[in-house]
C-alpha positions in Angstrom: 80.0 36.0 154.5 78.2 39.1 155.7 79.4 42.2 154.0 78.1 45.8 154.0 79.3 49.1 152.5 81.0 51.9 154.3 81.7 55.4 153.1 84.2 58.1 154.1 84.5 61.7 152.8 88.1 62.7 152.1 89.5 65.9 150.5 89.0 64.7 146.9 85.5 63.2 147.4 83.5 60.3 148.8 85.0 56.8 148.8 83.0 53.7 149.3 84.5 50.5 150.7 83.1 47.5 152.5 83.1 46.0 156.0 84.0 42.3 156.6 85.7 40.3 159.4 85.4 43.3 161.8 87.4 45.7 159.6 86.5 48.4 157.1 88.4 48.2 153.8 88.9 50.8 151.0 90.9 49.6 148.0 92.8 51.6 145.4 92.1 55.1 146.5 94.0 57.4 144.2 96.6 59.7 146.0 98.0 61.1 142.7 96.9 61.9 139.2 97.6 59.1 136.8 101.3 59.6 135.6 100.4 59.2 132.0 101.5 60.9 128.8 103.4 64.1 129.6 103.3 63.1 133.3 105.5 60.0 132.6 108.9 60.5 134.3 107.5 63.6 136.2 107.0 64.2 139.9 103.5 62.9 140.9 100.7 65.5 141.1 98.0 65.3 143.8 94.8 63.5 142.9 92.0 65.6 141.5 88.6 65.7 143.1 85.8 63.5 141.6 82.1 64.0 141.6 79.7 61.5 143.3 80.9 58.4 145.0 84.1 56.5 144.1 83.8 52.7 144.5 86.8 51.4 146.3 85.8 47.7 146.7 88.3 46.2 144.3 92.0 46.5 143.7 92.8 48.5 140.6 96.1 48.3 138.7 99.5 47.5 139.9 102.6 49.1 138.4 103.8 47.6 135.1 106.1 44.6 135.6 106.5 41.0 134.3 103.0 39.4 134.4 104.2 36.3 136.4 104.8 38.6 139.4 101.2 39.9 139.4 99.6 36.6 140.5 97.0 37.1 143.2 95.7 33.5 143.3 95.5 30.4 141.1 95.1 31.6 137.6 94.3 35.1 138.8 96.5 38.0 137.8 96.2 41.7 138.7 95.8 44.2 135.9 98.8 46.5 135.2 99.0 50.1 134.1 101.0 53.2 134.5 97.8 54.5 136.2 98.7 52.7 139.5 99.3 55.4 142.1 96.7 54.3 144.7 96.7 53.2 148.3 94.5 51.0 150.5 93.1 51.6 154.0 92.0 49.0 156.5 90.5 50.3 159.8 88.9 48.5 162.8 85.1 48.4 162.5 84.8 49.8 166.0 87.6 52.3 166.5 88.8 53.3 170.0 87.9 56.7 171.6 91.2 58.2 170.7 92.8 58.3 167.2 94.7 55.1 166.3 98.4 54.7 165.3 98.8 54.5 161.5 101.0 51.7 160.0 102.0 52.5 156.4 103.4 49.6 154.5 105.7 49.7 151.5 106.0 46.4 149.6 109.2 44.9 148.4 110.2 43.3 145.1 113.6 44.6 144.2 112.1 47.9 142.8 111.0 45.9 139.7 107.9 44.0 140.9 105.3 43.8 143.7 101.9 45.2 144.6 100.0 46.3 147.6 97.2 43.9 146.5 99.3 40.8 147.3 97.2 38.7 149.7 100.0 38.5 152.2 99.9 42.3 152.7 96.1 42.3 153.6 96.7 44.0 157.0 93.4 43.2 158.5 95.0 41.3 161.4 97.1 44.4 162.3 94.1 46.7 162.0 92.0 44.4 164.3 94.7 44.7 166.9 94.4 48.5 167.0 95.8 50.5 164.1 94.8 52.0 160.8 96.7 50.1 158.1 97.7 51.7 154.8 99.4 49.9 152.0 100.7 51.8 148.9 101.6 51.3 145.3 104.5 53.3 143.8 106.0 53.4 140.3 108.4 50.5 139.7 111.3 49.7 137.3 112.2 52.1 134.6 109.1 54.2 135.1 109.7 54.9 138.8 112.9 53.5 140.3 115.5 54.1 137.6 117.0 57.6 137.4 116.8 58.7 133.8 117.0 62.4 134.7 120.3 62.8 132.8 118.2 62.3 129.6 116.0 65.2 130.4 115.4 67.9 127.8 113.3 71.1 127.8 110.7 69.4 125.6 110.6 66.2 127.6 111.6 66.8 131.2 112.6 63.7 133.3 112.8 63.9 137.1 114.8 61.7 139.5 113.8 59.4 142.4 110.2 59.2 141.2 109.2 56.4 143.5 110.5 58.4 146.6 108.4 61.3 145.4 105.4 58.9 145.1 105.9 57.7 148.6 106.2 61.3 150.0 103.0 62.3 148.2 101.2 59.2 149.6 102.4 60.1 153.1 101.1 63.7 152.6 97.8 62.1 151.6 97.8 60.2 155.0 98.6 63.4 156.8 95.6 65.2 155.2 93.0 62.3 155.2 93.7 59.6 157.7 91.8 61.2 160.6 88.6 60.5 158.6 89.4 56.7 159.0 90.2 57.0 162.7 94.0 57.3 162.3 96.3 59.8 164.0 98.2 61.7 161.4 100.9 62.6 164.0 101.6 59.0 164.8 102.6 57.3 161.5 105.0 54.3 161.4 106.3 53.5 158.0 107.4 49.9 157.5 108.5 47.8 154.6 110.4 44.7 153.6 113.3 44.1 151.2 113.3 47.0 148.6 110.4 48.4 150.7 112.6 48.3 153.8 115.4 50.1 151.8 112.8 52.7 150.7 111.6 53.4 154.2 115.1 53.7 155.5 115.9 56.0 152.6 113.0 58.2 153.5 114.9 59.1 156.7 117.2 61.0 154.5 114.6 62.7 152.3 114.1 66.3 153.4 110.6 66.5 151.9 109.5 63.6 154.2 110.2 65.4 157.4 107.3 65.4 159.8 105.3 62.9 157.7 106.1 59.9 159.9 107.3 59.3 163.5 108.9 55.9 163.3 110.4 53.4 160.9 110.6 49.6 160.7 113.0 48.3 158.1 112.7 44.5 157.5 115.7 43.1 155.5 116.8 46.3 153.8 118.9 45.7 150.7 122.4 47.0 150.3 124.1 48.4 147.2 120.8 50.0 145.9 121.8 53.6 146.2 123.6 55.1 143.1 125.4 58.4 142.7 124.2 60.8 140.1 127.2 59.9 137.9 126.6 56.1 138.1 122.9 56.7 137.3 123.8 58.8 134.3 126.0 56.0 133.0 123.2 53.4 133.4 120.7 55.8 131.8 123.0 56.1 128.7 123.3 52.3 128.5 119.5 51.9 128.9 118.8 54.5 126.2 120.9 52.5 123.7 118.9 49.4 124.5 115.6 51.0 124.0 116.4 52.9 120.8 117.7 56.3 121.9 116.8 58.9 124.6 113.6 60.0 122.9 112.2 56.4 122.8 111.8 56.3 126.6 108.8 58.7 126.3 107.0 56.7 123.5 107.9 53.1 124.3 105.3 50.9 125.8 105.9 49.8 129.5 106.5 46.2 128.3 109.3 47.4 126.0 110.9 49.4 128.7 110.7 46.4 131.0 112.4 44.1 128.5 115.2 46.6 128.0 115.6 46.8 131.8 115.8 43.0 132.0 118.6 43.0 129.5 120.5 45.7 131.4 120.1 43.8 134.7 121.3 40.5 133.2 124.2 42.4 131.6 125.0 43.8 135.1 124.8 40.3 136.6 127.4 39.1 134.1 129.7 42.1 134.4 129.4 43.0 138.1 127.2 40.7 140.2 125.3 42.6 142.8 125.2 46.0 141.0 121.6 47.0 140.2 120.3 49.7 137.9 117.2 50.5 140.0 116.9 52.2 143.4 117.5 55.7 144.9 120.0 58.2 143.5 121.8 60.4 146.0 123.2 63.8 145.4 119.9 65.2 144.3 117.4 67.7 145.7 115.1 64.8 146.8 118.0 62.7 148.3 120.9 65.0 149.0 123.2 62.4 150.6 123.5 58.6 150.7 121.0 57.6 153.5 123.6 55.7 155.6 126.0 58.7 155.5 123.1 61.0 156.4 122.3 58.8 159.4 125.9 58.7 160.5 126.4 62.4 160.4 123.1 63.2 162.0 121.4 65.0 159.1 118.8 62.2 158.6 115.5 62.4 160.6 116.4 61.3 164.1 113.4 59.0 164.7 113.1 55.6 166.4 114.0 52.8 164.1 113.7 49.0 164.1 116.0 47.3 161.5 116.8 43.7 161.1 117.2 40.7 158.7 116.6 37.0 158.6 119.1 34.3 159.5 119.2 32.6 156.0 118.4 35.4 153.6 120.2 34.0 150.7 118.4 30.6 150.4 115.3 32.1 148.6 117.6 33.4 145.8 119.1 29.9 145.1 115.5 28.8 144.1 114.0 31.9 142.6 115.4 35.2 141.2 119.1 34.3 141.0 120.1 37.9 141.6 122.5 37.3 144.5 126.1 36.0 144.5 125.3 32.7 146.3 127.8 30.4 144.5 131.5 30.4 144.0 131.7 31.7 140.4 129.4 34.7 141.2 131.2 35.4 144.4 134.6 35.4 142.8 133.3 37.7 140.1 131.9 40.0 142.7 135.3 40.3 144.4 137.2 40.7 141.1 135.4 44.0 140.7 135.7 45.0 144.3 139.4 44.3 144.9 141.5 41.5 146.5 141.8 43.2 149.9 138.0 42.9 150.3 138.0 39.3 149.1 140.6 38.0 151.5 139.1 39.8 154.5 135.5 38.9 153.8 136.2 35.2 152.9 138.1 34.8 156.1 134.8 35.3 158.0 133.3 32.3 156.2 135.7 29.5 157.1 133.9 26.8 155.1 134.0 28.7 151.9 133.3 27.6 149.1 130.8 25.2 150.6 127.2 25.7 149.6 126.2 26.9 153.1 129.1 29.4 153.3 128.3 30.8 149.8 124.6 31.2 150.6 125.4 32.9 153.9 127.9 35.2 152.2 125.4 36.1 149.5 122.7 36.9 152.1 125.1 39.0 154.1 126.3 40.9 151.0 122.7 41.8 150.1 120.9 42.2 153.4 123.1 41.6 156.5 125.5 44.3 155.6 122.7 46.8 155.1 121.3 46.0 158.5 124.7 46.4 160.2 125.5 49.6 158.3 122.1 51.2 159.1 122.2 50.1 162.8 125.7 51.4 163.2 125.0 54.8 161.6 121.5 55.5 162.9 122.2 54.5 166.5 124.6 57.3 166.9 121.8 59.9 166.9 118.4 58.1 167.5 117.0 55.0 169.3 117.7 52.0 167.2 116.5 48.4 167.8 118.0 45.5 165.8 116.6 42.0 165.3 117.5 38.8 163.6 114.6 36.5 162.6 115.6 32.9 163.0 112.3 31.1 163.2 111.2 28.6 160.6 108.7 25.8 161.0 110.0 22.3 160.1 108.2 22.3 156.8 110.3 25.3 155.7 113.5 23.7 157.0 112.8 20.4 155.2 112.1 22.2 152.0 115.5 23.9 152.2 114.3 27.5 152.8 114.7 27.9 156.5 114.4 31.4 157.9 115.0 32.9 154.4 114.2 36.3 152.9 110.6 37.5 153.6 109.8 34.8 156.1 109.3 37.3 158.9 106.3 38.7 157.0 104.4 35.5 157.8 104.6 36.6 161.5 104.1 40.3 160.9 100.9 39.7 159.0 99.6 36.8 161.1 99.7 34.3 158.3 100.2 31.3 160.5 96.6 31.8 161.8 95.2 31.4 158.3 94.4 28.3 156.3 97.5 28.9 154.2 99.6 29.3 157.3 98.3 26.0 158.7 99.6 24.3 155.5 103.1 25.8 156.1 103.3 24.4 159.7 103.4 20.8 160.7 100.9 20.2 163.5 103.8 20.2 166.0 104.8 23.7 164.9 101.5 25.5 165.1 101.9 26.7 168.7 105.5 27.9 168.2 104.6 29.7 164.9 101.7 31.5 166.6 103.8 32.3 169.6 106.5 33.9 167.4 103.8 35.8 165.5 102.3 37.1 168.7 105.7 38.3 169.8 106.6 40.1 166.6 103.2 41.7 166.2 103.0 42.9 169.9 106.4 44.5 169.5 105.6 46.1 166.2 102.4 47.4 167.7 104.0 48.7 170.9 106.6 50.4 168.7 103.9 52.0 166.5 102.3 53.5 169.7 105.3 54.7 171.7 108.6 54.2 169.8 109.6 51.4 172.2 109.1 47.8 171.0 108.1 46.2 174.3 110.2 44.9 177.2 113.5 43.1 177.1 114.8 44.6 173.8 117.7 47.0 174.5 118.6 49.7 172.1 121.6 49.0 169.8 124.7 50.9 170.8 128.3 50.8 169.6 129.6 49.3 172.8 126.9 46.5 173.3 125.3 45.9 169.9 122.2 44.2 171.3 120.2 42.1 168.8 116.8 40.5 169.6 116.7 37.0 168.0 113.2 35.9 167.2 113.0 32.1 167.4 111.1 29.3 169.2 112.7 30.8 172.3 113.5 34.4 171.6 116.6 35.9 173.2 118.9 38.9 173.2 122.4 38.4 171.8 125.2 40.9 171.9 127.0 41.4 168.6 126.2 38.0 167.1 128.3 37.2 164.0 130.8 39.9 165.0 133.4 38.6 162.6 131.1 38.7 159.6 129.8 42.2 160.6 133.4 43.5 160.8 134.4 41.9 157.6 131.9 43.8 155.5 132.8 47.2 157.0 133.9 49.6 154.3 132.8 47.4 151.4 130.9 49.1 148.6 130.2 48.5 144.9 129.1 52.1 144.4 131.0 53.9 141.7 131.9 57.6 141.9 
């Protein structure tokens, strides 16, 4: 395969990448100083300049996490380190005359795993169709997504919402450098999936992010991930006990911190299913208000938004990562902590409960459907909001019991169905429909990244109509689909004071 090098000069020095398949790629460009030693648990600092040429041909480290989540291929794992604050740029080999829209991707993984190096997030297909694609690493787990600021001391300061601060700094890097790669710093669309979707929606309520992006696409945002400062302080106290006292958080190895977090998560799954110790903390300078409340009262950034989820979100979690209440015992435990009035109202919207299908649907709605409904309801009061539901699944995924489960829309967004791997996922009879759905999703994401309007035939979401675009073999607009389920979850929250 023919490959050649390509260089760009950014504010911190020269970066060398490579050109292949009609795109230029630069991998693991640092946007921050390594958050090591005294910089652990501190706000990220801008990257320092380097002499000479920095080689950006290979992916560097991902954030510390369980090794099994770092697989990049058969028997191939990505190296992990706290020195992980890098981003990747993919740009068309022949840019257009005018600057291109920028699409800035935030990976998911429940705030405890994931990497921008995951092959699915390659982004070359998006770049070839006319954008500059940026994917970013941010600090995960205890080191980035758990608020331990209540354990701060003058000798060892600890700051809150570190991963949000990381993303803001990465967006500032884009503002300052992306023109060199052919991108338009005034036309940045941030998009993400799962925890990444929740992160990009949260950035709408982060004052420091104002002006750094123009549009947002939130694919299956997770609900119940925002904690109050009081709730975070209680969790920080419990975590400190598990790791050997408050001082130990500064000296423990990342793997030790990760094991203690796993214990805290499994304890939470037993005591209160659905409650999660990682995610944003509201009531702080970085995130003054809960993001949905900020959207509802108009204090969030009033920017065009696409938000949606998949028809069968919960099915993935019955096979992997049993973190959702997708069976009767977990669901009953969830409602025992939430109160009987919630239980009766919500279960009435799932008439076949406790059948397996009803439990899986309820678990998916609890985690993802309710977040989509809440965000759409709140944001649409003040800014253009477009809502989708992704129903498409090739027969192979239906036969295997996954259906249109969590993350399946990513196969369309990143054009996976055109790759060898994508062909394996589709029976011969499904290849045309898979590519058609992919084309539809990508053309709408692309149109939205250019203009803030995702193509024709997709009305904005309003309180009186609640238009939802359903992506499927034959895509269509439905008005307030699953109205009973949407209404049943109104006002439900696990967040403590």
